N, CA, C and O atoms as a GROMACS GRO file, in nm:
protein
  456
    1MET      N    1 -15.846  -1.070  -5.774
    1MET     CA    2 -15.944  -1.030  -5.674
    1MET      C    3 -15.883  -1.046  -5.535
    1MET      O    4 -15.816  -1.146  -5.510
    2PRO      N    5 -15.904  -0.951  -5.444
    2PRO     CA    6 -15.847  -0.962  -5.307
    2PRO      C    7 -15.900  -1.086  -5.236
    2PRO      O    8 -16.006  -1.139  -5.268
    3GLU      N    9 -15.821  -1.129  -5.139
    3GLU     CA   10 -15.857  -1.252  -5.065
    3GLU      C   11 -15.985  -1.236  -4.985
    3GLU      O   12 -16.064  -1.330  -4.976
    4LEU      N   13 -16.007  -1.118  -4.927
    4LEU     CA   14 -16.124  -1.097  -4.841
    4LEU      C   15 -16.190  -0.964  -4.876
    4LEU      O   16 -16.127  -0.858  -4.869
    5ILE      N   17 -16.316  -0.971  -4.912
    5ILE     CA   18 -16.396  -0.852  -4.946
    5ILE      C   19 -16.513  -0.846  -4.850
    5ILE      O   20 -16.580  -0.946  -4.824
    6VAL      N   21 -16.537  -0.727  -4.797
    6VAL     CA   22 -16.653  -0.704  -4.711
    6VAL      C   23 -16.737  -0.596  -4.775
    6VAL      O   24 -16.687  -0.486  -4.802
    7ILE      N   25 -16.863  -0.625  -4.798
    7ILE     CA   26 -16.956  -0.529  -4.854
    7ILE      C   27 -17.050  -0.489  -4.741
    7ILE      O   28 -17.116  -0.573  -4.681
    8PHE      N   29 -17.056  -0.358  -4.714
    8PHE     CA   30 -17.124  -0.311  -4.594
    8PHE      C   31 -17.200  -0.182  -4.625
    8PHE      O   32 -17.190  -0.128  -4.735
    9ASP      N   33 -17.276  -0.134  -4.526
    9ASP     CA   34 -17.351  -0.010  -4.538
    9ASP      C   35 -17.256   0.106  -4.506
    9ASP      O   36 -17.220   0.128  -4.391
   10GLY      N   37 -17.217   0.178  -4.611
   10GLY     CA   38 -17.125   0.289  -4.593
   10GLY      C   39 -17.183   0.408  -4.520
   10GLY      O   40 -17.109   0.500  -4.484
   11ASP      N   41 -17.314   0.408  -4.497
   11ASP     CA   42 -17.378   0.516  -4.422
   11ASP      C   43 -17.392   0.484  -4.273
   11ASP      O   44 -17.432   0.569  -4.194
   12CYS      N   45 -17.357   0.361  -4.235
   12CYS     CA   46 -17.375   0.316  -4.097
   12CYS      C   47 -17.246   0.334  -4.018
   12CYS      O   48 -17.144   0.272  -4.049
   13ASN      N   49 -17.252   0.419  -3.916
   13ASN     CA   50 -17.133   0.446  -3.835
   13ASN      C   51 -17.087   0.320  -3.760
   13ASN      O   52 -16.966   0.295  -3.752
   14LEU      N   53 -17.180   0.241  -3.706
   14LEU     CA   54 -17.143   0.118  -3.637
   14LEU      C   55 -17.071   0.024  -3.735
   14LEU      O   56 -16.972  -0.039  -3.700
   15CYS      N   57 -17.122   0.015  -3.858
   15CYS     CA   58 -17.060  -0.070  -3.958
   15CYS      C   59 -16.917  -0.024  -3.988
   15CYS      O   60 -16.824  -0.105  -3.990
   16LYS      N   61 -16.900   0.106  -4.010
   16LYS     CA   62 -16.767   0.159  -4.044
   16LYS      C   63 -16.670   0.140  -3.929
   16LYS      O   64 -16.555   0.101  -3.951
   17ARG      N   65 -16.712   0.166  -3.808
   17ARG     CA   66 -16.621   0.150  -3.694
   17ARG      C   67 -16.591   0.003  -3.666
   17ARG      O   68 -16.479  -0.031  -3.627
   18SER      N   69 -16.689  -0.082  -3.685
   18SER     CA   70 -16.664  -0.226  -3.667
   18SER      C   71 -16.561  -0.276  -3.768
   18SER      O   72 -16.472  -0.354  -3.735
   19LEU      N   73 -16.575  -0.230  -3.891
   19LEU     CA   74 -16.478  -0.270  -3.994
   19LEU      C   75 -16.339  -0.215  -3.965
   19LEU      O   76 -16.240  -0.283  -3.989
   20ALA      N   77 -16.332  -0.094  -3.914
   20ALA     CA   78 -16.201  -0.037  -3.877
   20ALA      C   79 -16.135  -0.124  -3.771
   20ALA      O   80 -16.014  -0.146  -3.774
   21TRP      N   81 -16.214  -0.173  -3.677
   21TRP     CA   82 -16.164  -0.261  -3.571
   21TRP      C   83 -16.115  -0.393  -3.631
   21TRP      O   84 -16.008  -0.443  -3.595
   22VAL      N   85 -16.193  -0.450  -3.723
   22VAL     CA   86 -16.154  -0.577  -3.788
   22VAL      C   87 -16.024  -0.555  -3.867
   22VAL      O   88 -15.936  -0.642  -3.868
   23GLU      N   89 -16.013  -0.440  -3.933
   23GLU     CA   90 -15.896  -0.413  -4.017
   23GLU      C   91 -15.768  -0.393  -3.939
   23GLU      O   92 -15.659  -0.391  -3.996
   24ARG      N   93 -15.779  -0.378  -3.808
   24ARG     CA   94 -15.657  -0.370  -3.727
   24ARG      C   95 -15.578  -0.500  -3.731
   24ARG      O   96 -15.457  -0.502  -3.709
   25GLU      N   97 -15.649  -0.610  -3.759
   25GLU     CA   98 -15.586  -0.743  -3.760
   25GLU      C   99 -15.592  -0.813  -3.895
   25GLU      O  100 -15.517  -0.908  -3.919
   26LEU      N  101 -15.678  -0.767  -3.983
   26LEU     CA  102 -15.697  -0.835  -4.113
   26LEU      C  103 -15.676  -0.738  -4.228
   26LEU      O  104 -15.708  -0.620  -4.218
   27THR      N  105 -15.623  -0.790  -4.336
   27THR     CA  106 -15.617  -0.715  -4.459
   27THR      C  107 -15.740  -0.753  -4.540
   27THR      O  108 -15.762  -0.871  -4.570
   28LEU      N  109 -15.819  -0.654  -4.575
   28LEU     CA  110 -15.941  -0.679  -4.653
   28LEU      C  111 -15.972  -0.558  -4.737
   28LEU      O  112 -15.916  -0.450  -4.720
   29THR      N  113 -16.063  -0.578  -4.829
   29THR     CA  114 -16.116  -0.469  -4.908
   29THR      C  115 -16.258  -0.445  -4.861
   29THR      O  116 -16.344  -0.532  -4.875
   30ALA      N  117 -16.283  -0.327  -4.806
   30ALA     CA  118 -16.416  -0.290  -4.757
   30ALA      C  119 -16.484  -0.204  -4.862
   30ALA      O  120 -16.432  -0.100  -4.901
   31LEU      N  121 -16.600  -0.248  -4.907
   31LEU     CA  122 -16.673  -0.178  -5.011
   31LEU      C  123 -16.811  -0.135  -4.962
   31LEU      O  124 -16.893  -0.220  -4.929
   32PRO      N  125 -16.838  -0.005  -4.957
   32PRO     CA  126 -16.973   0.039  -4.924
   32PRO      C  127 -17.066  -0.003  -5.039
   32PRO      O  128 -17.036   0.022  -5.156
   33PHE      N  129 -17.177  -0.065  -5.007
   33PHE     CA  130 -17.264  -0.115  -5.112
   33PHE      C  131 -17.322  -0.002  -5.197
   33PHE      O  132 -17.356  -0.022  -5.313
   34GLN      N  133 -17.332   0.116  -5.139
   34GLN     CA  134 -17.393   0.230  -5.209
   34GLN      C  135 -17.312   0.274  -5.330
   34GLN      O  136 -17.368   0.332  -5.423
   35SER      N  137 -17.182   0.246  -5.332
   35SER     CA  138 -17.097   0.294  -5.443
   35SER      C  139 -17.018   0.180  -5.507
   35SER      O  140 -16.914   0.203  -5.569
   36SER      N  141 -17.066   0.057  -5.492
   36SER     CA  142 -16.993  -0.058  -5.546
   36SER      C  143 -17.072  -0.125  -5.658
   36SER      O  144 -17.194  -0.119  -5.663
   37ASN      N  145 -16.998  -0.190  -5.747
   37ASN     CA  146 -17.062  -0.267  -5.853
   37ASN      C  147 -17.096  -0.405  -5.797
   37ASN      O  148 -17.016  -0.498  -5.802
   38LEU      N  149 -17.216  -0.415  -5.743
   38LEU     CA  150 -17.258  -0.538  -5.675
   38LEU      C  151 -17.275  -0.656  -5.770
   38LEU      O  152 -17.268  -0.772  -5.728
   39ASP      N  153 -17.296  -0.627  -5.899
   39ASP     CA  154 -17.309  -0.735  -5.997
   39ASP      C  155 -17.184  -0.822  -6.000
   39ASP      O  156 -17.192  -0.942  -6.028
   40LEU      N  157 -17.068  -0.763  -5.972
   40LEU     CA  158 -16.943  -0.840  -5.971
   40LEU      C  159 -16.947  -0.952  -5.869
   40LEU      O  160 -16.876  -1.051  -5.884
   41TYR      N  161 -17.029  -0.937  -5.767
   41TYR     CA  162 -17.036  -1.033  -5.657
   41TYR      C  163 -17.168  -1.109  -5.652
   41TYR      O  164 -17.193  -1.186  -5.559
   42GLY      N  165 -17.252  -1.086  -5.752
   42GLY     CA  166 -17.382  -1.155  -5.758
   42GLY      C  167 -17.478  -1.109  -5.650
   42GLY      O  168 -17.563  -1.186  -5.604
   43LEU      N  169 -17.464  -0.983  -5.608
   43LEU     CA  170 -17.549  -0.929  -5.502
   43LEU      C  171 -17.633  -0.814  -5.555
   43LEU      O  172 -17.603  -0.754  -5.658
   44THR      N  173 -17.740  -0.783  -5.480
   44THR     CA  174 -17.826  -0.672  -5.517
   44THR      C  175 -17.821  -0.565  -5.408
   44THR      O  176 -17.781  -0.592  -5.295
   45THR      N  177 -17.863  -0.444  -5.445
   45THR     CA  178 -17.872  -0.336  -5.348
   45THR      C  179 -17.967  -0.375  -5.236
   45THR      O  180 -17.940  -0.345  -5.120
   46GLU      N  181 -18.075  -0.439  -5.268
   46GLU     CA  182 -18.173  -0.482  -5.166
   46GLU      C  183 -18.106  -0.575  -5.064
   46GLU      O  184 -18.123  -0.556  -4.943
   47GLN      N  185 -18.033  -0.673  -5.110
   47GLN     CA  186 -17.966  -0.765  -5.020
   47GLN      C  187 -17.867  -0.690  -4.930
   47GLN      O  188 -17.865  -0.709  -4.809
   48CYS      N  189 -17.786  -0.605  -4.991
   48CYS     CA  190 -17.679  -0.537  -4.918
   48CYS      C  191 -17.732  -0.429  -4.825
   48CYS      O  192 -17.662  -0.388  -4.732
   49SER      N  193 -17.854  -0.381  -4.849
   49SER     CA  194 -17.914  -0.283  -4.759
   49SER      C  195 -17.965  -0.349  -4.632
   49SER      O  196 -17.997  -0.281  -4.535
   50GLN      N  197 -17.972  -0.481  -4.633
   50GLN     CA  198 -18.025  -0.555  -4.517
   50GLN      C  199 -17.919  -0.622  -4.432
   50GLN      O  200 -17.941  -0.646  -4.313
   51GLU      N  201 -17.802  -0.653  -4.492
   51GLU     CA  202 -17.699  -0.723  -4.415
   51GLU      C  203 -17.563  -0.710  -4.478
   51GLU      O  204 -17.551  -0.677  -4.597
   52VAL      N  205 -17.461  -0.734  -4.399
   52VAL     CA  206 -17.323  -0.730  -4.443
   52VAL      C  207 -17.289  -0.859  -4.517
   52VAL      O  208 -17.348  -0.964  -4.491
   53PHE      N  209 -17.193  -0.849  -4.609
   53PHE     CA  210 -17.147  -0.967  -4.681
   53PHE      C  211 -16.995  -0.974  -4.672
   53PHE      O  212 -16.926  -0.872  -4.687
   54ALA      N  213 -16.943  -1.093  -4.648
   54ALA     CA  214 -16.800  -1.120  -4.651
   54ALA      C  215 -16.776  -1.227  -4.758
   54ALA      O  216 -16.842  -1.331  -4.759
   55ILE      N  217 -16.682  -1.200  -4.846
   55ILE     CA  218 -16.654  -1.292  -4.957
   55ILE      C  219 -16.507  -1.330  -4.948
   55ILE      O  220 -16.418  -1.244  -4.947
   56SER      N  221 -16.483  -1.462  -4.942
   56SER     CA  222 -16.347  -1.510  -4.932
   56SER      C  223 -16.337  -1.649  -4.995
   56SER      O  224 -16.420  -1.736  -4.969
   57GLU      N  225 -16.236  -1.668  -5.077
   57GLU     CA  226 -16.208  -1.799  -5.137
   57GLU      C  227 -16.331  -1.859  -5.202
   57GLU      O  228 -16.358  -1.978  -5.187
   58GLY      N  229 -16.406  -1.776  -5.275
   58GLY     CA  230 -16.523  -1.825  -5.348
   58GLY      C  231 -16.648  -1.848  -5.266
   58GLY      O  232 -16.750  -1.891  -5.320
   59LYS      N  233 -16.642  -1.820  -5.137
   59LYS     CA  234 -16.758  -1.838  -5.050
   59LYS      C  235 -16.810  -1.702  -5.008
   59LYS      O  236 -16.733  -1.608  -4.985
   60THR      N  237 -16.944  -1.692  -4.997
   60THR     CA  238 -17.006  -1.569  -4.954
   60THR      C  239 -17.081  -1.594  -4.824
   60THR      O  240 -17.161  -1.687  -4.815
   61TYR      N  241 -17.053  -1.511  -4.724
   61TYR     CA  242 -17.118  -1.518  -4.595
   61TYR      C  243 -17.200  -1.391  -4.577
   61TYR      O  244 -17.159  -1.283  -4.619
   62SER      N  245 -17.317  -1.405  -4.516
   62SER     CA  246 -17.400  -1.285  -4.498
   62SER      C  247 -17.453  -1.277  -4.355
   62SER      O  248 -17.465  -1.377  -4.285
   63GLY      N  249 -17.484  -1.153  -4.315
   63GLY     CA  250 -17.545  -1.130  -4.185
   63GLY      C  251 -17.459  -1.179  -4.070
   63GLY      O  252 -17.338  -1.157  -4.066
   64ALA      N  253 -17.524  -1.248  -3.975
   64ALA     CA  254 -17.453  -1.298  -3.858
   64ALA      C  255 -17.342  -1.396  -3.895
   64ALA      O  256 -17.239  -1.401  -3.829
   65ALA      N  257 -17.364  -1.475  -4.001
   65ALA     CA  258 -17.260  -1.569  -4.047
   65ALA      C  259 -17.136  -1.494  -4.094
   65ALA      O  260 -17.024  -1.541  -4.073
   66ALA      N  261 -17.155  -1.377  -4.157
   66ALA     CA  262 -17.040  -1.295  -4.199
   66ALA      C  263 -16.965  -1.242  -4.077
   66ALA      O  264 -16.842  -1.239  -4.075
   67VAL      N  265 -17.039  -1.202  -3.975
   67VAL     CA  266 -16.976  -1.152  -3.853
   67VAL      C  267 -16.896  -1.264  -3.786
   67VAL      O  268 -16.783  -1.242  -3.742
   68VAL      N  269 -16.954  -1.383  -3.778
   68VAL     CA  270 -16.884  -1.498  -3.720
   68VAL      C  271 -16.756  -1.524  -3.800
   68VAL      O  272 -16.649  -1.544  -3.742
   69PHE      N  273 -16.766  -1.525  -3.931
   69PHE     CA  274 -16.651  -1.549  -4.017
   69PHE      C  275 -16.541  -1.445  -3.993
   69PHE      O  276 -16.424  -1.481  -3.979
   70LEU      N  277 -16.579  -1.318  -3.989
   70LEU     CA  278 -16.481  -1.210  -3.968
   70LEU      C  279 -16.418  -1.217  -3.831
   70LEU      O  280 -16.297  -1.194  -3.817
   71LEU      N  281 -16.497  -1.248  -3.729
   71LEU     CA  282 -16.441  -1.262  -3.594
   71LEU      C  283 -16.341  -1.377  -3.589
   71LEU      O  284 -16.234  -1.364  -3.528
   72ARG      N  285 -16.376  -1.488  -3.652
   72ARG     CA  286 -16.286  -1.604  -3.652
   72ARG      C  287 -16.157  -1.570  -3.727
   72ARG      O  288 -16.048  -1.602  -3.679
   73LYS      N  289 -16.168  -1.508  -3.844
   73LYS     CA  290 -16.050  -1.471  -3.922
   73LYS      C  291 -15.963  -1.372  -3.845
   73LYS      O  292 -15.840  -1.375  -3.857
   74ARG      N  293 -16.026  -1.285  -3.766
   74ARG     CA  294 -15.954  -1.184  -3.691
   74ARG      C  295 -15.882  -1.244  -3.568
   74ARG      O  296 -15.794  -1.181  -3.510
   75GLY      N  297 -15.920  -1.366  -3.531
   75GLY     CA  298 -15.858  -1.430  -3.417
   75GLY      C  299 -15.941  -1.421  -3.289
   75GLY      O  300 -15.892  -1.455  -3.182
   76ASN      N  301 -16.063  -1.377  -3.300
   76ASN     CA  302 -16.153  -1.369  -3.185
   76ASN      C  303 -16.238  -1.496  -3.178
   76ASN      O  304 -16.359  -1.493  -3.200
   77SER      N  305 -16.171  -1.607  -3.147
   77SER     CA  306 -16.239  -1.737  -3.151
   77SER      C  307 -16.351  -1.748  -3.048
   77SER      O  308 -16.454  -1.810  -3.075
   78PHE      N  309 -16.331  -1.689  -2.928
   78PHE     CA  310 -16.436  -1.700  -2.826
   78PHE      C  311 -16.563  -1.629  -2.873
   78PHE      O  312 -16.672  -1.686  -2.868
   79ALA      N  313 -16.549  -1.504  -2.920
   79ALA     CA  314 -16.666  -1.429  -2.965
   79ALA      C  315 -16.732  -1.495  -3.085
   79ALA      O  316 -16.855  -1.500  -3.093
   80SER      N  317 -16.652  -1.546  -3.180
   80SER     CA  318 -16.711  -1.611  -3.296
   80SER      C  319 -16.784  -1.739  -3.257
   80SER      O  320 -16.890  -1.770  -3.313
   81THR      N  321 -16.729  -1.814  -3.162
   81THR     CA  322 -16.795  -1.936  -3.117
   81THR      C  323 -16.925  -1.906  -3.045
   81THR      O  324 -17.026  -1.973  -3.067
   82VAL      N  325 -16.923  -1.807  -2.959
   82VAL     CA  326 -17.046  -1.770  -2.887
   82VAL      C  327 -17.154  -1.728  -2.985
   82VAL      O  328 -17.268  -1.774  -2.976
   83LEU      N  329 -17.119  -1.640  -3.079
   83LEU     CA  330 -17.218  -1.595  -3.177
   83LEU      C  331 -17.268  -1.711  -3.263
   83LEU      O  332 -17.387  -1.722  -3.290
   84HIS      N  333 -17.175  -1.797  -3.306
   84HIS     CA  334 -17.215  -1.911  -3.388
   84HIS      C  335 -17.314  -2.003  -3.314
   84HIS      O  336 -17.417  -2.042  -3.369
   85PHE      N  337 -17.281  -2.036  -3.191
   85PHE     CA  338 -17.367  -2.130  -3.116
   85PHE      C  339 -17.490  -2.064  -3.056
   85PHE      O  340 -17.576  -2.133  -3.002
   86SER      N  341 -17.498  -1.932  -3.064
   86SER     CA  342 -17.621  -1.867  -3.018
   86SER      C  343 -17.735  -1.891  -3.116
   86SER      O  344 -17.852  -1.869  -3.084
   87GLY      N  345 -17.702  -1.935  -3.235
   87GLY     CA  346 -17.800  -1.975  -3.334
   87GLY      C  347 -17.903  -1.868  -3.363
   87GLY      O  348 -17.868  -1.756  -3.401
   88PRO      N  349 -18.032  -1.902  -3.346
   88PRO     CA  350 -18.139  -1.809  -3.380
   88PRO      C  351 -18.134  -1.681  -3.297
   88PRO      O  352 -18.176  -1.576  -3.345
   89VAL      N  353 -18.085  -1.688  -3.176
   89VAL     CA  354 -18.076  -1.568  -3.092
   89VAL      C  355 -17.976  -1.470  -3.151
   89VAL      O  356 -18.004  -1.350  -3.160
   90GLY      N  357 -17.861  -1.520  -3.192
   90GLY     CA  358 -17.759  -1.436  -3.253
   90GLY      C  359 -17.806  -1.379  -3.385
   90GLY      O  360 -17.783  -1.262  -3.414
   91ARG      N  361 -17.873  -1.461  -3.467
   91ARG     CA  362 -17.924  -1.413  -3.595
   91ARG      C  363 -18.031  -1.307  -3.574
   91ARG      O  364 -18.036  -1.208  -3.647
   92PHE      N  365 -18.118  -1.328  -3.474
   92PHE     CA  366 -18.220  -1.227  -3.444
   92PHE      C  367 -18.154  -1.098  -3.398
   92PHE      O  368 -18.193  -0.990  -3.443
   93GLY      N  369 -18.055  -1.106  -3.311
   93GLY     CA  370 -17.985  -0.987  -3.264
   93GLY      C  371 -17.920  -0.912  -3.378
   93GLY      O  372 -17.928  -0.789  -3.385
   94TYR      N  373 -17.856  -0.985  -3.470
   94TYR     CA  374 -17.792  -0.923  -3.584
   94TYR      C  375 -17.899  -0.851  -3.669
   94TYR      O  376 -17.882  -0.735  -3.705
   95LYS      N  377 -18.007  -0.922  -3.699
   95LYS     CA  378 -18.112  -0.862  -3.783
   95LYS      C  379 -18.174  -0.739  -3.716
   95LYS      O  380 -18.208  -0.642  -3.783
   96TRP      N  381 -18.189  -0.745  -3.585
   96TRP     CA  382 -18.246  -0.630  -3.515
   96TRP      C  383 -18.154  -0.509  -3.528
   96TRP      O  384 -18.199  -0.400  -3.562
   97VAL      N  385 -18.026  -0.529  -3.501
   97VAL     CA  386 -17.932  -0.418  -3.511
   97VAL      C  387 -17.928  -0.367  -3.656
   97VAL      O  388 -17.931  -0.246  -3.679
   98ALA      N  389 -17.922  -0.458  -3.753
   98ALA     CA  390 -17.914  -0.418  -3.894
   98ALA      C  391 -18.038  -0.338  -3.937
   98ALA      O  392 -18.028  -0.244  -4.016
   99SER      N  393 -18.154  -0.376  -3.885
   99SER     CA  394 -18.277  -0.306  -3.927
   99SER      C  395 -18.301  -0.180  -3.846
   99SER      O  396 -18.395  -0.105  -3.875
  100HIS      N  397 -18.220  -0.154  -3.744
  100HIS     CA  398 -18.234  -0.034  -3.662
  100HIS      C  399 -18.107   0.052  -3.664
  100HIS      O  400 -18.076   0.122  -3.568
  101ARG      N  401 -18.034   0.046  -3.776
  101ARG     CA  402 -17.906   0.118  -3.786
  101ARG      C  403 -17.920   0.268  -3.761
  101ARG      O  404 -17.826   0.332  -3.713
  102SER      N  405 -18.035   0.324  -3.792
  102SER     CA  406 -18.050   0.469  -3.773
  102SER      C  407 -18.112   0.504  -3.638
  102SER      O  408 -18.139   0.622  -3.611
  103SER      N  409 -18.136   0.404  -3.554
  103SER     CA  410 -18.194   0.432  -3.423
  103SER      C  411 -18.090   0.494  -3.330
  103SER      O  412 -17.969   0.479  -3.351
  104PHE      N  413 -18.137   0.562  -3.228
  104PHE     CA  414 -18.048   0.625  -3.131
  104PHE      C  415 -17.956   0.521  -3.065
  104PHE      O  416 -17.837   0.545  -3.047
  105LEU      N  417 -18.012   0.405  -3.030
  105LEU     CA  418 -17.934   0.301  -2.963
  105LEU      C  419 -17.818   0.252  -3.050
  105LEU      O  420 -17.705   0.244  -3.004
  106VAL      N  421 -17.846   0.219  -3.173
  106VAL     CA  422 -17.742   0.165  -3.262
  106VAL      C  423 -17.642   0.275  -3.298
  106VAL      O  424 -17.522   0.249  -3.305
  107ARG      N  425 -17.688   0.396  -3.322
  107ARG     CA  426 -17.596   0.507  -3.349
  107ARG      C  427 -17.504   0.529  -3.229
  107ARG      O  428 -17.386   0.558  -3.245
  108SER      N  429 -17.560   0.516  -3.107
  108SER     CA  430 -17.479   0.532  -2.985
  108SER      C  431 -17.375   0.423  -2.976
  108SER      O  432 -17.261   0.449  -2.937
  109LEU      N  433 -17.412   0.300  -3.011
  109LEU     CA  434 -17.315   0.189  -3.012
  109LEU      C  435 -17.203   0.221  -3.109
  109LEU      O  436 -17.087   0.193  -3.082
  110GLY      N  437 -17.238   0.279  -3.223
  110GLY     CA  438 -17.138   0.316  -3.323
  110GLY      C  439 -17.039   0.419  -3.269
  110GLY      O  440 -16.922   0.417  -3.305
  111ARG      N  441 -17.086   0.508  -3.184
  111ARG     CA  442 -16.996   0.608  -3.126
  111ARG      C  443 -16.904   0.547  -3.021
  111ARG      O  444 -16.792   0.593  -3.002
  112LEU      N  445 -16.952   0.444  -2.954
  112LEU     CA  446 -16.874   0.382  -2.848
  112LEU      C  447 -16.771   0.282  -2.902
  112LEU      O  448 -16.668   0.257  -2.839
  113PHE      N  449 -16.800   0.225  -3.019
  113PHE     CA  450 -16.714   0.120  -3.074
  113PHE      C  451 -16.577   0.177  -3.108
  113PHE      O  452 -16.566   0.276  -3.180
  114LEU      N  453 -16.476   0.115  -3.055
  114LEU     CA  454 -16.338   0.160  -3.083
  114LEU      C  455 -16.288   0.076  -3.194
  114LEU      O  456 -16.174   0.093  -3.238
   0.00000   0.00000   0.00000
């Protein structure tokens, strides 16, 4: 099994572009939940439709915690620390973006993300 697996929304442009940015610095296996065997990871379609998952060394991170983990692994310690210590605010922000993936604002962010 690869060292780092990310299960994400393959229909979300922001998700795809964010992962492309992460992959510039990290080797990982990115799996769109829509076409993956989620049973292999103990996850459901319902779970994966709501948040991203990062799996590494037997640990599973989800939502904002997965983003913090990926930022830290990528070497973006400042951003990961800020998001981690933002606590409920960061988790709320993540959940808002995740639940509004098809909104004009989030789609626009996806177009801007390099």
